[in-house]
C-alpha positions in Angstrom: 0.0 0.0 0.0 1.0 3.6 -0.3 3.8 4.4 2.1 2.3 7.8 2.8 -1.4 7.2 3.1 -3.7 10.2 3.9 -5.3 9.9 7.3 -8.8 11.1 8.2 -10.1 11.3 11.7 -13.8 11.2 12.5 -14.6 12.6 15.9 -13.6 15.4 18.2 -13.7 14.0 21.8 -10.8 13.4 24.1 -9.7 10.1 22.5 -10.0 11.6 19.0 -7.9 14.5 20.2 -5.2 12.2 21.6 -5.2 10.2 18.4 -4.7 13.4 16.4 -1.7 14.2 18.5 -0.2 10.8 17.9 -0.8 10.9 14.1 0.7 14.4 13.7 4.0 13.1 15.1 4.6 11.1 11.9 2.2 12.5 9.2 2.4 15.8 7.4 -1.3 16.5 7.5 -4.5 15.3 9.1 -8.0 15.6 7.7 -10.2 16.0 10.7 -14.0 15.9 10.9 -15.6 17.6 13.9 -19.3 18.0 14.6 -19.5 21.7 15.6 -18.6 24.8 13.7 -17.3 26.4 16.8 -14.9 23.5 17.4 -13.6 23.8 13.9 -13.1 27.5 14.2 -11.3 27.3 17.5 -9.0 24.5 16.3 -8.1 26.5 13.1 -7.6 29.8 15.0 -5.9 28.6 18.2 -4.7 25.0 17.5 -6.5 23.6 20.5 -9.7 21.6 21.0 -12.0 23.9 23.0 -13.8 21.1 24.7 -11.3 18.3 25.3 -7.7 18.1 26.5 -7.0 21.8 25.8 -3.4 21.2 26.8 -2.7 19.6 23.4 -1.6 22.2 20.9 -1.7 21.5 17.2 0.2 23.0 14.2 -2.7 24.8 12.6 -1.1 24.5 9.2 -1.2 20.7 9.3 -4.8 20.1 10.4 -7.5 20.2 7.7 -10.5 20.6 10.0 -14.0 20.4 8.5 -17.6 19.8 9.5 -18.2 18.2 6.1 -17.7 14.5 6.7 -17.8 13.5 3.1 -15.0 16.0 2.2 -12.8 14.4 4.9 -13.7 10.9 3.6 -12.9 11.8 0.0 -9.5 13.3 0.9 -8.4 10.4 3.0 -7.2 6.8 2.4 -7.4 5.6 6.0 -10.3 6.7 8.2 -10.1 6.5 12.0 -13.6 6.5 13.6 -13.5 7.9 17.2 -17.1 8.7 17.8 -18.7 7.4 21.1 -20.6 4.2 20.3 -23.9 5.6 21.5 -23.8 8.3 18.9 -22.2 6.4 16.0 -25.3 5.3 14.2 -27.1 8.6 14.6 -24.1 10.5 13.3 -23.7 8.2 10.3 -27.4 8.4 9.5 -27.3 12.2 9.8 -24.4 12.6 7.4 -25.0 9.6 5.0 -21.3 9.3 4.0 -20.6 7.5 0.7 -17.7 6.0 -1.2 -16.1 4.2 1.7 -16.0 0.8 0.2 -12.4 1.3 -1.0 -11.2 3.0 2.1 -9.5 1.5 5.1 -11.5 2.0 8.3 -9.9 1.8 11.7 -12.2 1.7 14.7 -11.2 3.6 17.8 -14.6 3.2 19.4 -14.7 1.3 22.7 -18.3 0.2 22.9 -21.3 -1.4 21.3 -23.5 0.1 18.7 -26.6 0.1 20.9 -29.2 0.2 18.2 -28.0 -3.2 16.9 -26.2 -4.7 19.9 -23.3 -4.9 17.5 -19.5 -4.3 17.8 -18.4 -1.4 15.6 -16.5 -3.7 13.1 -19.7 -5.4 12.1 -21.6 -2.2 12.0 -19.0 -0.5 9.8 -18.8 -3.5 7.5 -22.6 -3.6 7.0 -23.2 0.1 6.8 -20.3 1.0 4.4 -19.7 -2.3 2.5 -16.0 -2.3 3.6 -14.5 -5.8 3.6 -13.5 -7.1 7.0 -9.9 -7.4 5.7 -9.8 -3.5 5.5 -11.4 -2.9 8.9 -9.0 -2.5 11.9 -9.1 -1.6 15.6 -7.0 0.6 18.0 -7.0 -1.1 21.4 -5.6 0.1 24.7 -4.5 0.2 27.5 -4.2 3.9 27.0 -5.9 7.0 28.5 -6.1 10.1 26.4 -5.1 12.2 29.4 -1.7 10.4 29.6 -1.2 10.8 25.9 -1.5 14.5 26.4 1.2 14.4 29.0 3.3 12.1 26.9 3.4 9.3 29.5 4.7 6.0 28.2 1.8 4.0 26.9 1.1 0.9 24.9 -1.4 0.3 22.1 -2.4 -2.6 19.9 -3.5 -2.1 16.3 -5.5 -5.1 15.1 -6.4 -5.9 11.5 -6.7 -9.2 9.4 -4.3 -7.6 6.9 -1.1 -7.2 8.9 0.3 -4.8 6.3 -2.5 -2.4 7.1 -2.1 -2.9 10.9 1.7 -2.1 10.6 1.0 1.0 8.5 -1.3 2.4 11.1 1.0 1.4 13.9 3.9 3.2 12.2 1.8 6.3 11.8 0.9 6.4 15.5 4.1 5.3 17.1 6.0 8.0 19.0 8.8 8.0 21.6 6.1 7.6 24.3 3.6 5.3 22.4 4.7 1.7 21.8 2.4 -0.3 19.5 2.1 -4.0 18.6 -0.1 -5.5 15.9 -2.7 -8.3 16.0 -5.2 -10.1 13.8 -7.8 -10.4 16.5 -10.2 -7.5 15.7 -13.4 -9.1 17.0 -11.8 -10.4 20.2 -10.1 -7.1 21.0 -13.3 -5.1 20.2 -15.3 -7.3 22.6 -12.6 -7.1 25.2 -12.8 -3.3 25.0 -16.5 -3.4 25.6 -16.2 -5.9 28.5 -13.5 -4.0 30.3 -15.7 -0.9 30.6 -18.5 -3.1 32.1 -16.1 -4.6 34.6 -14.7 -1.1 35.4 -18.2 0.1 36.3 -18.6 -3.0 38.5 -15.3 -2.2 40.2 -16.4 1.4 40.7 -19.7 0.3 42.3 -17.8 -1.9 44.7 -15.4 0.9 45.6 -18.3 3.3 46.1 -20.0 0.8 48.4 -16.8 0.7 50.5 -15.3 -2.6 49.5 -11.5 -2.6 49.7 -8.6 -3.5 47.5 -8.7 -7.1 48.6 -12.2 -7.6 47.2 -11.4 -5.5 44.1 -8.5 -7.7 43.2 -10.7 -10.8 43.3 -13.4 -9.1 41.3 -11.0 -8.1 38.5 -9.3 -11.6 38.6 -12.7 -13.2 38.1 -13.6 -10.6 35.4 -10.6 -11.6 33.4 -11.7 -15.3 33.5 -15.2 -14.2 32.5 -13.8 -12.3 29.6 -11.8 -15.3 28.5 -14.9 -17.5 28.5 -17.0 -15.1 26.6 -14.4 -14.3 23.9 -13.8 -18.0 23.4 -17.5 -18.7 22.9 -18.2 -15.7 20.6 -15.1 -15.7 18.4 -12.7 -18.6 18.6 -9.1 -17.4 18.0 -5.6 -18.2 19.2 -5.4 -15.4 21.8 -3.8 -14.9 25.2 -6.1 -12.8 27.3 -3.2 -11.9 29.6 -1.8 -9.7 26.8 -2.1 -5.9 27.2 -4.9 -5.5 24.7 -7.1 -7.6 27.0 -5.9 -7.8 30.6 -3.9 -4.6 30.5 -6.8 -2.6 29.2 -9.1 -4.2 31.9 -6.7 -3.3 34.7 -6.1 0.3 33.7 -9.9 0.9 33.2 -10.8 -0.7 36.5 -8.1 1.1 38.6 -7.3 4.4 37.0 -8.8 7.7 38.3 -9.0 8.8 34.6 -11.5 6.0 33.9 -15.0 7.4 33.2 -16.5 3.9 33.7 -15.0 3.5 37.1 -16.2 7.0 38.0 -19.7 6.2 36.9 -19.7 3.0 39.0 -18.3 4.9 42.0 -21.1 7.5 41.8 -23.7 4.7 41.7 -22.1 2.9 44.6 -22.2 6.1 46.6 -25.9 6.5 46.1 -26.5 8.3 42.8 -29.2 7.0 40.7 -28.0 5.6 37.3 -29.7 8.5 35.5 -28.3 11.1 37.9 -24.8 9.8 37.7 -24.9 9.8 33.9 -26.2 13.4 33.8 -23.6 14.5 36.3 -20.7 13.3 34.1 -19.4 15.5 31.3 -18.1 12.6 29.2 -19.5 9.3 27.9 -19.1 6.1 29.9 -19.2 3.5 27.2 -19.9 0.7 29.6 -23.5 1.8 30.1 -24.6 0.9 26.6 -22.0 -1.9 26.4 -23.6 -3.7 29.3 -26.9 -3.9 27.4 -25.2 -5.0 24.2 -23.2 -7.8 25.9 -26.2 -9.0 27.8 -28.3 -9.3 24.7 -25.5 -10.8 22.7 -25.0 -13.4 25.4 -28.6 -14.6 25.0 -27.3 -16.5 22.1 -24.2 -17.9 23.7 -25.3 -18.4 27.3 -21.8 -17.9 28.8 -21.7 -17.8 32.6 -21.1 -14.1 33.3 -22.1 -13.2 36.9 -20.2 -9.9 37.0 -21.4 -8.5 33.7 -25.0 -9.7 34.5 -24.9 -8.0 37.9 -23.7 -4.7 36.3 -26.5 -5.0 33.6 -29.1 -5.5 36.3 -27.9 -2.5 38.3 -27.7 -0.2 35.2 -30.8 -1.3 33.3 -33.1 -3.1 35.7 -32.8 -0.8 38.7 -31.6 -3.5 40.9 -29.9 -2.5 44.2 -26.1 -2.2 44.0 -25.8 -3.3 47.6 -27.7 -6.5 47.0 -26.1 -7.3 43.6 -22.5 -6.9 44.9 -23.3 -8.8 48.1 -24.6 -11.7 45.9 -21.4 -11.5 43.8 -19.3 -11.9 47.0 -20.8 -15.4 47.3 -20.1 -16.4 43.7 -16.5 -15.2 43.2 -13.4 -17.3 44.1 
């Protein structure tokens, strides 16, 4: 493939902003779609995202910012989608992008497309007609806030075509971002959904006053639950102890930057689910992800006591106190 592909970024949240920072280390120019005109104007005038991670400053001459999604698509060879999963379908339907079937699409979305209980790779394949061989994934563990501060971080780029995965990895690698490649797109995507659910569960337990001892057992069991589910849904020669799986789970469950852990802690401390979501300024992907995994598991019937408990708390208004107490009798 072209050694200097043109990159397009779809999205303007904190993770999209961090990805833009990484890409502009190695690429001459970035085509960047943002939703709001005021965001575009601020980026072009000041070189900063007015809403997310304002500490990152961009070279204004190297960002082609636009609110015209089709223009960004037409001017790019590789498109990175970094829209929160809960807004992906609505955004696509509002803009009706075309001519993507010959593009390479990289998913940087860490959640389920709630309207279809689908992982983003399947959604993007069906919506745009892009072959699975040209659809990839950016997986953690990596917080946008630490990218902004240039803290050493590790990513995995997954794609069935390893040449594509390597091209994207080369474009995003920096002195503080180390990247490995993988072929396990579906497994890594599902792991990215699950780790957010488990982080909410960890936050709930912390909010209820459970200590580190219980939390370590909860996360250990969550990793085994993840292993069972991934094996049932998408058989692949994977090691869930690798950073794209266990590493991402650990950082999301333990880090104070984790939106999902924060959401869980608020619920554990007594907020209603609706109240906690309204109080937060950013999207916690695990809320929709818990519903998506629950409905997907109706087909596979994997034993998932932690994910099921989080689902019941978030979507069936069950008591966090009771659900976590019941979990303490099931974990080992």
